[in-house]
RODO-859484 format. One line per 10 residues: for each residue x, y, z of N, C-alpha, C. Coordinates in steps of 0.001 Angstrom, whole numbers, plus 524288, in hexadecimal, padded with zeros to 5 digits. Atoms other than C-alpha are relative to their C-alpha. Example, Ala and Ser with C-alpha at 12.3 -4.5 7.8 and 13.67 -1.06 7.14 Angstrom:
8037A 7FB5A 80000 8300C 7EE6C 81E78 80384 804B0 80000; 7FCCC 7FB5A 7FFC4 83566 7FBDC 81BE4 7FCFE 80442 802DA
This chain:
7FD05 8028E 7FBDF EC066 A908F 93915 805D7 8011A 7FF5F; 7FA5B 7FF57 80036 ECE99 A9274 93CA5 8027B 7FAEC 7FE44; 7FD45 804B8 801A9 ED8DF A88F3 937E5 80028 7FBFD 80461; 7FFF5 8039E 7FB91 ED96E A8329 94595 7FAD3 7FD28 80078; 8052E 80268 7FFAA ECAD2 A80CB 945CC 7FF24 7FC25 7FB91; 8009A 80387 80470 ECB15 A7AD2 93842 80314 7FB03 800E2; 7FCA8 80494 7FF63 ED622 A71C6 93C0F 7FDE7 7FC35 80415; 80233 80373 7FBFF ECE1E A6C33 94755 7FA8F 7FE1D 7FE62; 8056B 8011E 8017A EBF41 A6C3F 9457C 7FE27 7FA9C 801BC; 80183 80538 7FE41 EBDF5 A5FB0 94D57 7FA35 7FFB2 80166
80583 80009 7FE8D EB09A A6353 952D4 7FC89 80011 7FB26; 80321 7FFA1 804C4 EAB73 A6704 94573 80003 7FAD6 7FCFA; 7FFAC 8050C 802B0 EB058 A5A64 93F86 7FC75 7FBFA 802A3; 8032B 803C9 7FD24 EA9C1 A526B 94A2C 7FA2F 8010A 7FF30; 8057F 7FEA8 800DE E9CF2 A59CD 94885 7FE2E 7FE2D 7FAA0; 80179 80172 80554 E9CD0 A579E 939E1 7FF9D 7FA1A 7FF74; 7FFF3 805A7 80076 EA066 A493D 93ABB 7FB52 7FD96 802CC; 80471 8020E 7FD0A E9603 A46B9 9452A 7FADB 80117 7FD39; 804E2 7FEB5 802A9 E8B9B A4DA6 93D49 7FF25 7FC9B 7FB37; 80095 80377 8047E E8E47 A459B 93122 7FDF0 7FAAF 801C4
801EA 804FC 7FDE8 E8C05 A3970 9397E 7FA39 80079 80162; 8057D 7FF3C 7FE9D E7F3D A3EFF 93EA9 7FC86 8000D 7FB36; 8030B 7FFC6 804CE E7A67 A4213 930FD 7FFA6 7FA96 7FD85; 80004 80558 80211 E7E4B A348A 92C73 7FBF8 7FCA4 802C3; 803A7 80333 7FD00 E7678 A2E3F 9376F 7FA57 8015B 7FEB3; 8054D 7FE51 8014C E6A5E A364B 93420 7FE56 7FDEF 7FAA7; 8014D 801B8 8054E E6AED A32C6 925B9 7FF47 7FA1E 7FFCA; 8006A 805B6 7FFF4 E6D47 A244A 92804 7FACF 7FE53 8026F; 804ED 8015D 7FD6E E61B9 A2398 93155 7FB4C 80143 7FC8A; 80469 7FE70 80352 E58CA A2AEB 927EB 7FF8D 7FC77 7FB41
8002C 80364 80499 E5C86 A2274 91C58 7FE06 7FA86 80173; 801FD 80513 7FE62 E5A14 A15EE 923DF 7FA2D 80055 80133; 80596 7FF40 7FF18 E4CDD A1B85 927EB 7FD03 80008 7FAD8; 80272 8002B 80528 E49C2 A1D9D 9197F 7FF6D 7FA5D 7FE1D; 80049 80584 8016E E4CD8 A0F56 91723 7FB82 7FD4D 802D8; 80411 8027E 7FCDC E43BD A0B2C 9221F 7FA8A 801A9 7FE4C; 80534 7FDF0 8013B E3884 A13C3 91D93 7FE4B 7FEEF 7FA67; 80162 80104 80578 E38CF A0F65 90F55 7FCD0 7FAF7 7FFBD; 80378 80485 7FF90 E2CF2 A0671 90FB1 7FCC2 7FF03 7FB28; 80305 800BA 804C9 E2739 A07F9 901F0 8034B 801A1 7FB5E
7FD2C 7FE8C 804B1 E2BEE A0904 8F40B 8049E 7FC7C 7FEF6; 7FB84 80347 80175 E381C A0368 8ED78 803C6 7FF2E 80480; 7FC01 80193 7FC36 E41BE 9FC26 8F64B 7FE04 7FFC0 805A2; 801FB 80005 7FAA2 E38C4 9FCF7 90232 7FFD1 7FA8C 8025D; 80015 8055E 7FE01 E38CF 9EE13 9033A 80562 7FE14 801A9; 7FAB5 8017C 7FE75 E477F 9EDED 905B3 800F9 8014F 805BB; 7FE9C 7FE84 7FAA6 E4DB9 9EE42 9132D 801E8 805A7 80039; 7FE28 7FAA3 7FF4B E5043 9FBDB 9185C 805F0 8000F 80060; 7FA55 7FFAC 80007 E5E45 9FFF0 915F5 80235 80212 80518; 7FD34 7FE11 7FB6A E6814 A026B 920AB 805A0 80146 7FE6E
7FA9F 7FE6C 8010D E7549 A090E 920BB 803D3 7FC1C 80258; 7FB87 802D6 7FE02 E818F A010B 92216 80437 8040C 80137; 7FC55 7FC03 7FE38 E8B71 A08FC 929C9 8055A 7FD90 800E5; 7FAA6 801DD 7FF30 E9A1B A0730 92964 80395 804AC 800D4; 7FC2C 7FBE7 7FF14 EA59A A0F12 92E24 803D4 80044 7FB74; 7FBE2 7FF53 803DD EAF3F A14B5 92480 804D4 8022A 802C3; 7FB14 7FE56 7FDAA EBD82 A16E2 927D4 80392 8022F 7FBD2; 7FC30 7FDB0 80388 EC7EC A1F3F 9219A 8053A 8001E 802D3; 7FAD3 7FFEC 7FDAB ED685 A1DFC 9240A 8039D 8037D 7FCDD; 7FC10 7FCCB 8028F EE1CD A2700 920F8 8040A 7FC85 7FD58
7FBF3 802F9 802BC EED56 A22ED 9189E 8036B 7FCE8 803C3; 7FCBF 802BA 7FC31 EF4A4 A1F29 924F1 7FCF2 7FBFB 8032C; 80334 803DC 7FD5B EE96A A1693 92963 7FD06 801FE 804B7; 802AB 7FDD8 7FB72 EE477 A1FA4 9340D 7FA4D 80147 7FEBA; 80592 7FEDC 8009D ED613 A2283 9363E 7FF35 8055C 7FD8B; 80122 7FB09 8029A ED09B A2D17 92D5C 7FA24 800F1 7FFB5; 80597 7FF10 7FFB6 EC251 A2C9C 93108 7FCD7 7FBC9 7FD4A; 80391 803B1 80270 EB6A0 A25CA 92B46 7FA6D 801D4 800AA; 8056D 7FE7B 7FF8A EA803 A2565 92C76 7FC60 7FB5E 80013; 80406 80405 8004A E9B81 A1DB8 92ABE 7FDC4 7FFE3 7FA81
80296 800B7 80501 E964A A183B 91E06 7FAF2 7FD0D 80105; 80521 80251 7FF2A E87BA A155F 91E7C 7FD64 7FF55 7FABA; 80226 80115 80524 E81F6 A0EC5 91287 7FB4A 7FC68 80079; 8049F 80347 80062 E7460 A095C 90FEB 7FF7F 7FE39 7FA56; 80091 80229 8053E E726E A0066 9043F 7FB01 7FCC9 7FFA8; 80478 80358 80107 E664F 9FA49 8FE66 7FB5D 800D1 80387; 80485 7FEED 7FCB3 E5C17 A00FD 906C1 7FB06 80096 7FCD9; 804FB 7FF1C 8029E E4DF3 A03CB 903B4 80011 80518 7FCEC; 7FFE5 7FAC4 8024B E5085 A1216 90089 8054E 80129 7FD9C; 7FAAC 7FEDA 801AC E5F48 A12E8 8FF39 80277 7FB24 7FD9B
7FD10 8044E 80251 E6675 A0A31 8F5AF 8058D 7FFEA 80230; 7FAF3 7FF83 7FD63 E7343 A0F40 8FB23 80078 80598 80205; 7FF19 7FACF 7FDC1 E75E2 A1A85 90454 80480 7FF94 803D4; 7FBA0 7FFC2 7FC69 E824D A1E12 90B77 80003 8052B 802E3; 7FF79 7FB51 7FCBF E83E1 A27AB 9169E 80520 7FF6E 802F6; 7FAC2 80094 7FDC2 E9236 A2932 91A05 80199 804DD 80301; 7FD7A 7FBB2 7FD36 E9916 A3194 92405 805BB 7FEA2 800B8; 7FA6D 800ED 7FF1E EA79B A334A 925DD 8026E 804BC 80293; 7FCA3 7FBF2 7FDC3 EB179 A3B0A 92D8D 80592 7FE1A 7FF2E; 7FAD1 801D5 8017F EBF19 A39E8 927CF 803F9 8046E 80083
7FBD6 7FC24 7FF73 ECC29 A40B5 92925 80505 7FDC1 7FDCC; 7FB00 801BF 80211 ED9ED A401B 923E5 802AF 80453 7FD10; 7FD5C 7FC2A 80347 EE244 A46CE 919C5 7FE68 7FF11 7FA5D; 80198 80045 80570 EDE6B A49D5 90BE3 804A0 7FEA7 7FC83; 7FBFF 80132 803D3 EE60C A4453 90081 8014D 804B5 7FCA4; 7FE0C 7FB92 8030F EED5F A4CEB 8F6EC 7FBE0 80237 7FC54; 803E7 7FE1B 803AA EE270 A4D9C 8ECE3 7FBA2 802EA 802D5; 8041D 7FD79 7FD01 ED838 A50F3 8F724 801DC 80537 80233; 7FDCE 7FB1B 7FDF4 EE129 A5B32 8FD36 8002E 80428 7FBC0; 7FFA0 7FC3E 80449 EE398 A61A5 8F00D 7FAA7 801FF 7FE72
80542 7FE68 8018A ED522 A61C1 8EC9F 7FD8D 80382 80417; 80267 7FCF1 7FBDB ED0F3 A66FC 8F9CC 802B7 8053C 800AE; 7FD1D 7FB1C 7FF86 EDBAA A712B 8FA75 7FE51 803D7 7FBC9; 801A5 7FC9D 80446 ED75E A765E 8ED3B 7FA56 801A8 8009A; 8059B 7FED8 7FFC1 EC8A4 A756F 8EF60 7FEB3 80378 8049B; 8013B 7FD1D 7FB41 EC8C2 A7AF3 8FD18 803DC 8045E 80138; 7FBF5 7FC12 7FEF9 ED49B A83ED 8FBF4 80267 7FF1C 80568; 7FD9A 80184 7FB0E EDB35 A7CB9 9071E 8058B 7FE1A 7FEFF; 7FAA9 801A1 8012C EE9B8 A7CBA 903E0 8029B 7FD16 8047A; 7FDB8 802A7 7FB84 EECE2 A7815 911A0 7FF05 7FA2E 80018
8011B 8059A 80035 EE724 A6ACE 90E45 804CE 7FCD6 7FE91; 7FB66 802E3 801B7 EF403 A66FF 907FE 803BE 7FEFB 80489; 7FC8C 800A3 7FB83 EFB3A A68D7 914CF 7FD84 7FCC9 8045A; 802C2 802E4 7FBE7 EF0CD A62FF 91DB1 7FAF3 7FDDE 7FDAE; 8047A 80216 802DF EE779 A5A10 9161F 7FC2F 7FCD4 8034F; 803A6 802E4 7FCB3 EE000 A54EC 921CC 7FA58 8018A 7FEB6; 8057F 7FEC9 800B1 ED145 A53F1 920A4 7FCBD 7FCCA 803C9; 8040B 802CC 7FD0A EC531 A4FB7 92825 7FAEE 800D5 7FD10; 804F3 7FF78 802CF EB814 A4D00 921E4 7FBF8 7FC6B 8026D; 80456 80329 7FE13 EAAE5 A4824 9267E 7FB2F 80143 7FCC4
804B1 7FEEF 802FE E9DE5 A46A8 91FDD 7FC56 7FB62 7FFD4; 803DD 8040A 80109 E91F6 A3EF0 91C24 7FEEB 7FFFF 7FA31; 80115 80082 80594 E8F59 A39D5 90E7D 7FBBA 7FBF3 7FF3B; 80481 80366 800C6 E82A9 A33B5 909C9 7FEAF 7FFB4 7FA3C; 80213 800D4 8053C E7E38 A2DE2 8FCE9 7FBDC 7FBC4 8005B; 80449 803C5 7FFE4 E7134 A26E7 8FB1A 7FE37 7FEC8 7FA77; 80224 801F7 804EB E6D31 A1EB2 8EF5E 7FB10 7FCE7 80158; 80518 801EC 7FE68 E5EDF A1B10 8EFCA 7FE2C 7FB4C 7FCD7; 80249 80465 802C7 E5754 A0EC8 8EC37 7FC62 801E2 7FBA0; 803E7 7FE38 803C5 E4C40 A15E2 8E55C 80255 80453 7FC9C
7FDB0 7FBF5 80357 E50D6 A1DB3 8D971 7FD2B 8053B 80031; 802AE 7FB01 7FF4F E4695 A2803 8DC8D 80224 8030B 804AD; 7FD83 7FD71 7FB84 E4E21 A2AF2 8E914 80568 801E8 7FE63; 7FAEA 7FDF3 801AF E59E8 A33C9 8E6CC 8047C 7FE1A 80366; 7FB2B 800C1 7FD0B E67AF A3056 8EAAC 8018E 80541 80260; 7FE86 7FB22 7FD61 E6E09 A3A47 8F396 80587 7FF84 8022A; 7FAC4 7FFA4 7FDB9 E7B4E A3E9C 8F877 80003 80481 803E5; 7FF62 7FBD2 7FC2A E7E95 A468D 9048F 80536 7FF5C 802C1; 7FB7C 80042 7FC89 E8AF5 A49F2 90BDA 800E1 80541 8028F; 7FE15 7FB4F 7FD64 E8FE8 A53BC 915A4 80535 7FE9A 8026E
7FABB 80145 7FE3D E9E06 A54BD 919F2 802C9 804DA 80217; 7FC71 7FBEF 7FE21 EA842 A5CAA 9211C 8058A 7FE54 7FEB4; 7FA8A 8010A 80143 EB65B A5DA3 91CAC 8035F 803EE 802E5; 7FC6D 7FCA8 7FD09 EC1A1 A6300 924BD 80590 7FEFA 7FE51; 7FA54 8004D 8005E ECFE7 A65C4 92271 8022C 80405 803E1; 7FDD6 7FBF4 7FC9B ED93F A6DB8 92AEF 7FFA6 80574 7FDA3; 7FFFD 7FB01 802D1 ED76A A786D 920D3 7FA84 80218 7FEF3; 80551 7FE3E 800EF EC8AD A793F 9201D 7FC20 7FB8E 8009A; 80429 803D7 7FF80 EBBA7 A7247 92179 7FB84 801A8 7FC7D; 80499 7FEAF 8031B EAF2C A7184 91989 7FC10 7FB90 80040
80442 803C0 80049 EA239 A6A97 917DE 7FE70 7FF2D 7FA53; 8021B 80113 8052B E9C17 A6445 90C03 7FB6F 7FC54 8006A; 8044A 803B7 7FFF8 E9051 A5C6F 90834 7FB8F 8017A 7FC68; 804A8 7FF16 80316 E82AA A5CB1 902BA 7FD10 7FAFF 7FF05; 802E1 804A7 80190 E78BF A535B 8FD1D 7FD95 800F4 7FAAD; 80227 7FF82 80540 E73B2 A509D 8EF75 7FCC2 7FB3E 7FEB0; 803D3 803F9 8015F E68AC A48BC 8E989 80139 7FDD1 7FA9E; 7FE82 80298 804E1 E6ABF A3ECB 8DEBD 7FBB7 7FC41 7FE27; 8043C 8036D 801C6 E5DE1 A39B4 8D930 8010A 7FDC6 7FA93; 7FFF4 8023D 80543 E5D7B A3051 8CDC8 7FB29 801B6 7FD0A
804FC 7FE3B 8022E E4F59 A3467 8CB82 7FE77 804E7 80305; 800AD 7FB25 7FD19 E4DFB A42A1 8CF1A 7FA4C 80193 80080; 80500 7FD77 7FEF5 E41E4 A488B 8D554 8012C 805A2 80186; 7FEE0 7FA7C 7FEF5 E41EB A5757 8D50E 7FE9F 80183 80592; 80194 7FEB2 7FAA9 E3ABE A57EE 8E204 8041C 7FE37 803EF; 7FBF8 801FA 7FC72 E4526 A4F92 8E896 804D0 80386 7FFDC; 7FB79 7FC88 8008C E5008 A580A 8E32B 7FF13 80528 802CC; 8013E 7FAFE 7FD8B E4936 A6473 8E7AC 7FFEA 7FF92 805F3; 8004C 800A5 7FA4F E468C A5F29 8F548 80564 7FF3B 8025E; 7FAB7 800F2 7FE07 E5478 A5A54 8F70C 80310 8051C 8003C
7FD39 7FB00 80010 E5A1E A6762 8F302 7FDAF 803DA 803E6; 80271 7FC6E 7FC4D E5048 A6E93 8FB72 8020D 7FF52 8057E; 7FDE0 800F9 7FAC5 E5553 A6811 907C5 805AA 801E3 8004C; 7FA9B 7FE1E 80010 E6362 A6AE8 903D2 80039 805F5 80077; 80014 7FA42 7FFEE E600D A7931 90182 7FEA7 8020F 80570; 80177 7FE44 7FAC3 E5973 A7A82 90EB5 8048A 7FF68 803CF; 7FB82 800D7 7FC8A E655B A74C7 91583 80425 8042B 7FF1B; 7FC22 7FBFC 80139 E6E3A A7E5B 90E7D 7FE2B 80560 801B8; 80210 7FAC4 7FEDA E6568 A8A2C 91038 8001B 8013D 805CC; 7FFE6 7FF1D 7FA5A E654A A8850 91EF0 80538 80242 801CC
7FAC7 7FE18 7FE9D E73B8 A8BFC 91ECD 801B8 80497 7FC9C; 7FE76 7FBCE 8038E E75E4 A947E 912CC 7FCD7 7FF52 7FAF8; 80381 8007A 80479 E6C3C A973D 907DE 802E5 7FFD7 7FAC8; 7FCF9 8008D 804DB E7744 A974E 8FDDF 8020D 7FA70 7FF46; 7FD8C 8051E 8003A E7B86 A8970 90105 7FD75 7FC65 7FBFA; 8028E 803DF 80354 E7138 A81C4 8F98E 80165 800B6 7FA45; 7FEC1 7FF21 80587 E734C A8809 8EC4C 805B5 7FEBC 7FEDF; 7FA66 800F8 800B0 E8200 A875B 8EE15 80139 7FA2D 8000D; 7FEA8 8057D 7FF64 E8268 A793B 8F285 7FCFA 7FC80 7FC3E; 802C2 802E1 8041B E780D A7494 8E8E1 80324 80039 7FAEE
7FCD6 7FF78 804BC E803E A79FC 8DDC2 804F6 7FCBF 80062; 7FB45 80323 7FF2F E8C3A A7367 8E395 7FED2 7FA37 7FF3B; 80185 80579 800BF E8505 A6658 8E402 7FF29 7FED4 7FA3D; 800ED 800D6 80599 E80B0 A67DE 8D5E9 80523 7FF6D 7FD0A; 7FAE2 8004B 8028B E8ED4 A6A09 8D1FD 802F8 7FB1D 801BE; 7FCDB 80447 7FDE8 E94E0 A5FC3 8DAE4 7FDFE 7FAB1 7FE3D; 8023A 80514 80155 E8B7D A54B1 8D794 7FEB8 7FF82 7FA30; 80075 80077 805A9 E8C69 A56C5 8C8EE 803DF 7FBDA 7FE23; 7FCB5 80434 80203 E91DD A4B1E 8C161 80219 801A8 7FAAD; 7FE07 7FDAB 804E1 E9ABF A5117 8B6F5 7FFDE 7FC5A 7FB4E
7FFAB 80379 80488 E9C8C A450C 8AE7E 7FAA7 7FE55 7FDF7; 80551 80114 801C9 E8DC0 A434D 8ADBC 7FD0C 80500 7FE8C; 80272 7FB06 80144 E8A7F A51A9 8AC91 7FACE 800DA 802AE; 804E7 7FF7B 7FD2E E7FD6 A50EE 8B6CA 800EF 7FFC5 805DC; 7FFB2 8002E 7FA53 E7D22 A520B 8C54A 7FF35 7FA6F 801EF; 800B9 8051F 7FDA2 E7DB7 A4639 8CE30 7FA63 7FF33 801D5; 80557 80058 7FE0D E7041 A4948 8D3A0 7FD52 8053C 7FF7B; 802DF 7FB06 80030 E6753 A54C1 8D6B4 80226 803E7 803ED; 7FD46 7FC32 7FCC5 E70D9 A5B53 8DFDD 7FE34 80025 8059D; 800F1 7FF2C 7FA76 E6FC9 A6066 8ED95 80376 80483 80198
7FC21 7FC11 7FE83 E7A38 A6819 8F4C1 80536 7FD4F 800E0; 7FAB7 801EF 7FF0F E88E5 A665D 8F5A0 80366 804AB 8016D; 7FC51 7FBE2 7FE90 E9350 A6E75 8FC67 804F4 7FD7A 80214; 7FB02 801CF 7FDFA EA18D A6CE9 9000D 80318 804C1 801B2; 7FC92 7FBB7 7FE4F EAC44 A7506 9064D 7FD01 8042F 80308; 8035E 7FC2A 7FD70 EA1D2 A7B7B 90EB5 80258 8019F 80538; 7FD9F 7FDCF 7FB50 EA81D A8434 918F4 7FF2F 805D8 7FFF1; 800F6 7FA5D 7FF8D EA29F A9182 91C7F 8037D 80283 8041B; 7FCD1 7FE17 7FBB1 EAC53 A92A7 927B8 7FD7D 7FF14 80549; 802D6 80107 7FB2C EA1FF A8F12 931D6 7FE97 7FA38 80012
800C2 805A3 8001A EA2CE A8082 934B0 7FA91 7FE77 801D6; 80514 80183 7FDD5 E9677 A7FBF 93CF5 7FB95 80126 7FC2F; 80404 7FE9C 803D3 E8E47 A86C2 932BF 8001A 7FC48 7FB5F; 7FF8A 80386 80484 E9372 A7E58 927B3 7FE6B 7FA6D 8016D; 8018F 80538 7FE45 E918E A71E9 92F9B 7FA15 7FFA1 8007F; 805B3 7FFF6 7FF96 E8377 A75BE 93262 7FD80 7FF80 7FA9B; 80203 80086 80556 E8147 A7745 923C1 800A7 7FA64 7FE18; 7FF17 80568 8019C E8761 A69F9 92139 7FBFC 7FC5D 8027A; 803E0 8033B 7FD54 E7E57 A63F6 92B4E 7FAA1 800A0 7FD77; 80508 7FF22 8028F E728E A6A2C 924B2 7FFA1 7FD08 7FAE2
7FFEC 802EF 804E8 E768F A6427 917C6 7FF20 7FA31 8010F; 800B3 8057E 7FEB2 E77A5 A56C0 91E0C 7FA87 7FECF 80205; 80523 800E2 7FDBF E6AF6 A581F 92595 7FB9E 8009F 7FBF9; 803F1 7FF52 8041A E63C9 A5C0B 9191F 7FF74 7FB25 7FCA0; 80003 8046A 80397 E66DD A4F28 9128E 7FB17 7FCA9 80073; 8048A 8036E 7FF6C E5C36 A4686 91843 7FAE8 802B6 7FE70; 804C8 7FD5C 801BA E5153 A50BC 916A2 7FFBE 800DD 7FA1B; 7FFF1 7FF37 805A7 E55A1 A52B7 90886 7FF16 7FAEF 7FD0D; 7FFEC 804E5 802EF E56C5 A4473 904B6 7FB9D 7FC3C 8016A; 803AD 80409 7FE54 E4DBC A3BD4 90CCA 7FA81 800C5 7FDBD
80543 7FF6F 8023B E40CF A41F3 90834 7FFA7 7FE53 7FA48; 80006 801AB 80577 E44A1 A3F2A 8FA1A 7FF97 7FA13 7FFA0; 80025 805B2 80002 E46CE A30CF 8FD30 7FAA5 7FE12 801B9; 80533 80180 7FE3F E3A06 A2FC7 9049D 7FBF4 800F0 7FBB7; 80388 7FEA3 80446 E3368 A35E9 8F8D3 8004F 7FC1F 7FB79; 7FF26 80317 804C2 E3922 A2C94 8EE99 800CD 7FA2A 800DC; 7FE32 8055D 7FF38 E3CA5 A1FA3 8F4FA 7FBEC 7FBD8 7FEAD; 80412 803D6 8013B E2F78 A1901 8F258 7FE62 8002B 7FA43; 80162 7FF78 8057D E2F01 A1CF4 8E3F6 801B8 7FB30 7FCEB; 7FE96 8045B 80366 E2E90 A11A4 8DA57 803B3 801DE 7FBB6
7FC55 7FE7A 80419 E394A A1187 8D019 8006C 7FBB8 7FBEA; 7FF75 80394 80467 E3C3B A0B09 8C319 805B6 7FE70 7FF4F; 7FAA0 80174 80143 E4835 A0448 8BDA4 802EF 8049E 7FDAB; 7FD88 7FB5B 80245 E4AE7 A10C6 8B5F7 801A6 803D3 8043D; 7FE9D 7FC8D 7FB9A E4AC1 A1888 8C2B3 804F3 7FE04 802B5; 7FB69 8023C 7FD5F E548C A0F2F 8C8DF 804CB 80096 7FC86; 7FBAD 7FF60 8039F E5D03 A0FC6 8BCBA 80222 8058D 80034; 7FE5D 7FA85 7FFA5 E5D3B A1E91 8BD7C 80319 800FF 80500; 7FD36 7FF6C 7FB0C E617E A1D97 8CBAD 8058C 7FDDF 7FFA3; 7FAD8 8026C 80065 E6CC1 A146E 8C888 803A6 80326 7FC87
7FCCE 7FCB1 8036D E7191 A1D17 8BD67 801B4 804EB 802EA; 7FE99 7FB55 7FD06 E7116 A28F3 8C644 8042B 7FEC6 80414; 7FBFE 80183 7FC3F E78FA A2194 8D061 80562 7FFA0 7FD6E; 7FB08 8000F 802C9 E836A A1F98 8C60E 80267 8056B 7FFC6; 7FE27 7FA99 80003 E8468 A2E53 8C4DC 80218 80182 8055E; 7FE62 7FEC8 7FAA8 E8553 A2F75 8D3A3 80558 7FD8E 80127; 7FB07 802A8 7FF0D E9050 A2573 8D420 80471 802A4 7FD0A; 7FBFC 7FD5E 80312 E97CC A2C36 8C93C 801CF 804F9 802B7; 7FE89 7FB19 7FD6E E9762 A3927 8D051 8035A 7FF00 804D7; 7FD3C 800DB 7FB15 E9BB6 A33B4 8DD56 80573 7FDCC 7FF3A
7FAE7 8025A 800E6 EA6FA A2C02 8D7AA 803BE 80397 7FD0C; 7FCA8 7FCCC 80358 EABF9 A3636 8CE16 800CA 80582 80215; 7FFD0 7FA71 7FEDD EA8D1 A4397 8D38C 7FFA3 80174 805C7; 80127 7FE58 7FAAC EA4F1 A437C 8E1DC 804FE 800E8 8032D; 7FB56 7FE8C 7FD18 EAF19 A4A76 8EA1F 80077 7FD00 80521; 7FFE2 802E2 7FB1A EAB2E A4377 8F6A6 801EE 7FA72 7FF4C; 7FE28 80546 8011C EAD5B A361E 8F089 805EB 7FFFA 7FF4D; 7FA61 7FFB8 800F4 EBAD6 A3A0B 8EBE2 802FA 800FF 8050F; 7FD50 7FEC3 7FB1C EBE86 A3FDF 8F916 80013 7FB3A 80395; 80043 80484 7FC8F EB9F9 A33E4 9008C 803D1 7FBC1 7FE75
7FC76 80417 801CE EC1B3 A2A7F 8F820 805B1 801B0 80078; 7FA9F 7FE20 7FFC7 ECDE9 A3300 8F79F 80218 80042 80592; 7FE32 7FF8B 7FA96 ECE59 A347A 9066E 7FFA0 7FAD8 802ED; 7FFB5 80527 7FD9F ECD2F A25ED 908ED 7FB61 7FE64 80348; 80492 8019E 7FCFE EBF79 A253F 90E8F 7FDEC 7FAD9 7FDD8; 80220 80510 80179 EB828 A1855 90E0B 7FD49 80051 7FAAD; 80208 7FFA6 80558 EB539 A15E6 8FFA5 7FA39 7FEA4 7FFB5; 80586 8016A 8000E EA835 A0F5D 9026A 7FC9D 80485 801D4; 802EE 7FB7F 7FE1B EA3C8 A1B4B 90A06 7FFF0 80457 7FBEE; 7FFA9 7FBDB 803EE EA884 A24B0 8FF8D 7FC6A 7FECF 7FB60
80306 8018D 80496 EA1BA A1CFE 8F4BF 7FA7E 7FE35 8015D; 8053E 8014D 7FE4D E9550 A1AD8 8FC9D 7FBD8 8027C 7FC86; 803D2 7FD1C 80318 E8E9C A249D 8F38F 7FE57 7FD37 7FB02; 8013A 8029A 804EB E8EA9 A1B4D 8E809 7FB01 7FCC7 80073; 804F8 802E1 7FFDA E817C A1527 8E49A 800E1 7FA21 7FFDF; 7FF72 805AD 80001 E7F24 A068B 8E664 7FF9C 7FDAE 7FA93; 8009A 801AE 80569 E7B15 A0514 8D82B 7FF8F 804DB 7FC9F; 8004D 7FBA3 803AB E7C94 A0E05 8CC68 8001E 7FDD1 7FA86; 8003F 801BD 80569 E7B7D A0D84 8BDB1 80210 80448 7FC75; 7FE39 7FC4D 803F7 E8203 A13DA 8B21C 7FDBA 7FE60 7FAB3
80265 8012B 80519 E7BC2 A14DB 8A4AE 803DD 800F3 7FB9C
């Protein structure tokens, strides 16, 4: 794109923001349907969970509107102990630290002179009631500055009690979504997820991986957006069958203990290392929405 096209991109921004809302609506409806259909096994005697939806607002330093979004959280359901599905569309100017980091990482020296940005995306984290059901994370996003644009996202599985079949099936759906666009993507983005979701101070991975990508820009916005949509649309087919497979499994106190300890690892990663958490807090987005990913209960040994 030319510099003029990059500096505008109003249609592209609207398309991306609208699609994140559509994906959010599909996921929320499917998760509530899972709650309704859970009629046997642990927690089936509880009321079916429902999402509580609230608007989030972001303001600039001068008090002007800087965007916002929707925070949708379900707590204490039959299947989901806590799940959040957030969308946001925000804009403003980046602070000095963010400008310096982005200018270096993206080779965008012009950021220092014009630090405006626009960002939209969907972010999801699910912590399950049954420890045999894996936790999961998914996000897709678009980022724009007057100097360039890019996409990022992916999804990764975080079981406390791993089943090899579940891991293989989850990765299989991710691979199919990638292969439909470029057969090199899956290996590249799987390796990126393995690196990104590694917890250095624990010397281990956060979960069993998935795919992760950032700074994705081939120069063709429509092609890259179509790939991003495929990643988002692959989420439910990758995750829901695993939950349907495991949600009626009986579990022991030791199983629940293992789940709570694993959640401690998840919390450590998100608070110490996750780049999205840091960006959200540094740019003044709603703290409750940014920290939605934290589990309702966790344990450290």
